[in-house]
N, C-alpha and C positions, 0 to 999 in steps of 0.2 A: 484354471493361472487364478491367484488373487488378486494383483492388483497390477495396475497399467502405467508407468511415469513419463508423464512428456513436459520435454521443457522446449519450448518456442526458443528460437536462438538466433539474433540480428547482429553481429557484426559486436560479440561477447568475446572475444579472444581474451579480455583481460583478466574472464572471471570464469569463465567456463568449464575448465580444466580441475579447479577446486570444487565447484559445485559439484561435476560427475563423480569425481574421486569419493565425494562425504556421500553420495548416493549407493556407489557401487561399495563402498564398505558396510553397508547397511547389510549385506547377504550373512546369513547363519544359517547353521541347522534348523531344516524344518520352513528356512525362510530364503531358498537360495537363484540369486539373480539367473535368467532364463530357464528357470524350473518353476518357481511358484510364484515368478513378478518378472517384470519388462521393463527395459527403460528404452524410452524412445529421444531421440534428438529432432526438431525440426530447423533446418536451416533456412531461414526466410530471406533469402537472398543475399548472404554475408557477401561482403568485398574485403575481407580481413582472414586470417586464420581458421575460426571459427569451425568450419567442417573437417578441416585438418585435424583439430586439435579433438574434435567429437569422435572421428575415427580412429584415433590412437588410445582411445580407452576402453579396454576388452569389452565383451558382453554388451555393446551400447548398439541399439538400431538407430542409423543415421537415416532421416531420409530430406528432400529436398520440398518446400510447402511450395504448392502448384500457383500457376501466374494468378496476379489478382486481375479479377475484371472489373472493368470500371466503364461505366456508362455517362456517357454527358449529362450533365443536370441531377444525377440522382446520385444517394450516397452507398457506396459499396462497401463490404466488408474491409475491416482494417487487416492488417498484416497479420497480427498474432491470433485474431478471432478465425482466420482462413487457415494459420499453419496448425492449430493445435483445430480444428474440426476435421482437416483431412488426418492428422493424426489419431484423433478417435474413432474413426471409422474402422481403421485398422486395428485397435485395439482390442484386445484379448482378456482384458483384466477385468473381474467382478468391481472392482473399484479402480475409477481414475483418478489422479491424482495430477493437478497440473501445477509447475512450479516453474519459478523463473531461472533466468541461469546464473543470477546476483545471490543465490540463495546458498547457504550452507548446511547440511541437516547432522543434526545431533544422532548417535549412535543408536541406534534401536527406535528412532523416532518414527518409521514408518508402520512398523509393526503395532507398535503404542497408540497413534493417530487410528490406525482401523479399529483396532479394541476398543477406543475413546468412542467410535463414531457409533459403533453395534451396542456400547454402556446405554449412550444416551438414545438411543437409536433415531440417530441423524440422516438423512438422506445425503445431506451436504456438511460438511467439517472444516471449517478454515480460522488458523491461525493469522494474527498478527507478529510477523517476526521481531525479534530483537535486530532494535535499527545499529548498526556499525558507523559512525558517522566521525568524519577526519577535517580538521581546519575548521577556522573561529564559524566563519558563516554558516557551517553544517552543523555545530555542534550549537549555535546560537536559536538555528530556525526548527531542525528538524524537532524539537519538542513542541515548540508552539502549536505547527502542525497538527500533529498528532494525540496534542490535549485536546483541540478542537474537534479530531476527528472521532476521540472518544467520547467526546460529550454529544458531538451528535449522532453518532451509531453505538449505545451503549451495549456491551455486549450480553449483559442479560434482559435487556428488550429484543435484542437479534434472536436471541435462544430462546425467546419466551413466545411459543404456538400464537397464543392470544394476543400480542404487539404485531403493530402494522411494520415496524420498523424491519428491515432486511437488509444485510451486507455479508461482505465478503473480501477477503485480500484476495488477490490473484497470486500473491506470490508462494503461498500454499491455500490449495482448495483440491480438498478430497470430496468425492462424489463417487453416489452408489452409478453404479452402468445405468440398469432401469431406469431409474430417475432423471438422469444428464439426458437419455436420448425422447423419453417422456414429456420435458419441457423443451425439445427442440435444440439441446446443447448449444455449442457458441454458433450453429449456423443461425439460430433464432435471435442472438444479438450481435449479431456480424458487425453490423453496423455503427456499434456503439462505443466508443472508446474506455469507459468504465464499464467493462464487459463485466467483471467481477461481481459487482452491485447489482447488476441487471439478472445475472445469471440467479443470485440468490433471492431475488425477487419474485423471480417464475417459479421456484421451486418452493417459497415461502407459500404464493398464490395458489400453487398444488397444493395444498394441506399438510405438504411433508415437512419434517422436522429438521431445524436449522442449528448446528452448532457453533458458536463463535468465540473465540478469548485471545488474549495476549499469548503467545505462543514460544516465548523468550526460550523456555524447556526443551524445545523441538529443533528450532532453527534461527539462526540469524543471517542476515541481507546488510549488506553496502548499497543502497540502491545507488547513489550516484559517486563517482568520483572526481566529476569539476566544479566548478561552478556555475559554468554555463548548462552545463547540463542538467542540473537542479532548479535551476531558473526555466528552461523550458520543460523537463518533468514533471513541474510544478502548476505552470502556467496553462499545461494541459490540462490538469486534473481540478484545479480547486474550484472553478464557476461552477463544476458539475457536482461536484460534492457537496458542496453548500447552498443551502436554497435561495441564500440572500447574500451572497459575497460581499455586499459593497454597506450594507449596513455591517457586517460583522469585522471590514476595515476598518470603518468608523470607530468602531466600540475598544478595538485594541491602540485603537491612538489615540484613545481619550487616556484608557490604561499609562501609557507610554509618558501622554503628556502629565498626567499624576505621579506619576511614579519619580518623572524627573525634575518637577516645580517644584512641590512640596518640601524637598529637602534645600532647594536654593531659598527658597521663599523664609525659611527658616533662618537661615543664613543673613539675608540681605535684608529683611524687613523688620527686623532689632536696630538695624545701625539706623532707620528712618523715619519709625515708628515708635521706635520704644516700646517693643510690646512687654504686657505684662508675662510675667513668670507663667501663667496658667495658659495665656493665649498661646504662649510656645511650647507650650508641652500639647496642648489641645492640636495643632499641627503637626505634631512629632508623633502621635495618637493615630491620627490619622493617617499618616503615612505608612504606620505599621500596618494599619488596617487592611490599606488597600494591598500594600506588599504581601502582608498573610495570604490575604485574599487569591490575590495575583499566582503563588505560588499551587495554592492546594489548586486551583483549575491546572497548571500545567504539569504538574506533579502525576496528572493523569495518565501522562504520555509513557510512563514507566521509566523515563530519562533520570540518570542522576541528578542528585541536586545540584551539583555545580552548574549542570549544562543546561537546567531548567532556571536560575537567578543570569546565567549568560545569555538568555532569550530574551530578556527586557530589551537589551541592544537590539535584537533583532525586530522588534517589533512594528519599527517604518516598513523597514522591508518585507513582513507578512503581507502588510496592508497594501505597498504597492501590487506585490504578486498575485493578491485577490484583484485590485482594479487590472492587473494587467491580464488575467486570466477573463475576468468578466469581459473586457474589451475586444478580445481575441475569439472567444467563443461565443457570448450574448451579442455582439454587434458584428463581428467578421463573420460567424458561422463558421469557423475551422480551427482545427488544431494541425501542429507540426511535431511530429517523434519520427526520430531515427531517419531524417531526409527524406520522410514523406509527408503529405500536406490532407486531411480527412476533413471532410464536413461534416461539422457539430451541428 
C-alpha cells in the first residue's frame, strides 16, 4: 500500500466530516482508497458526535485511542501523540501522512505530495496550510503569529540540510515509513506538546532530508472557531515555539507604540511647538518607514494585505499571549488543551 492517512480527532464534530470528504475525494484511477491507500480516524476520547461522523464516511477505518498512561510526577504522552502512535503501528502504507481534523485537502494533493517528497528526496515533507480566519481578532492576530513563525523557521533553511533549523506543521506531515520508525515516531516525542517540530528535529538529526513550505495549494484549515479556543491554543504553543517570548512581546509593543504615537505627534505637536514643515515631514517619513517595515514583516505570513494592516490592532494582544504562554509554560510548567492538562 502506498499511503496511510491518519487523522486524530477529539471532539471534532464541527469539522471532521468536511476533512474526511476532502480526503476520500482523493481517490482516482490508480490511486483508490482501500486498495492503494487507507484512511484511519483515531477517536481520542471524544464525548460529542465525532465517532459517529467518522463511521458514517465510507471506506474510513475508525479506531479508539488506547487509554493514556499517567504516572505521578512524570510526564506522560499527550493525547494526540498517544493516538497517532497507536495508529501508526497498524498503518500499512509506505508513506504515512498525519493531518488534523480541521483541515480540508485540495483535489489530487495527496498524490502530488508523495511525488514532491520523492522529487526532492525528502524523508519528511510538511506544508503550512492556508489559514481560514473569521471575525476581527482572528483576522488581526493570525497574520502576526504566522509571520513570526516564518521568520523563526524560514522554510528555505528548514529544507537546507546544512542548516540546523528544523520544523514541521502537524496539520500536514508526510513521512517515509522507514524513517518514522527509525527515529522512534510519536512515541519518541510522546510528552512533547509541539510533537511536529520535535519529530522534524529527530529526522534532521538522523541526516535525512526535510522539505517544508507554504502549502496553500494543497490544503486549508480553520484552526479556531471561537476566541477562547484561539487564546487557549496559542497560550499552549507560543512560549515553546519562540526562544525568547518576552523579548518578542517587548519588540512588538514598541512597534505598536511607534505606529500609534507618531501620527498623534504629527497632529498634536504643531499646535504646541509650532514645528517647522521639515520637522513635521520628518515625523511623517519616520512613520511611513516604520509602517512599511512592519508590513513587510507581517506579509511573510501569506495573509492578504488587508489582514496584515488589521494586525496592527492585535499587537498588544499578541504581546499579552506571549506573556500568558510564558507564565503557563515556563513558570507553571503545564499546558491545557481540550480538557486535559499536561506537564510542560
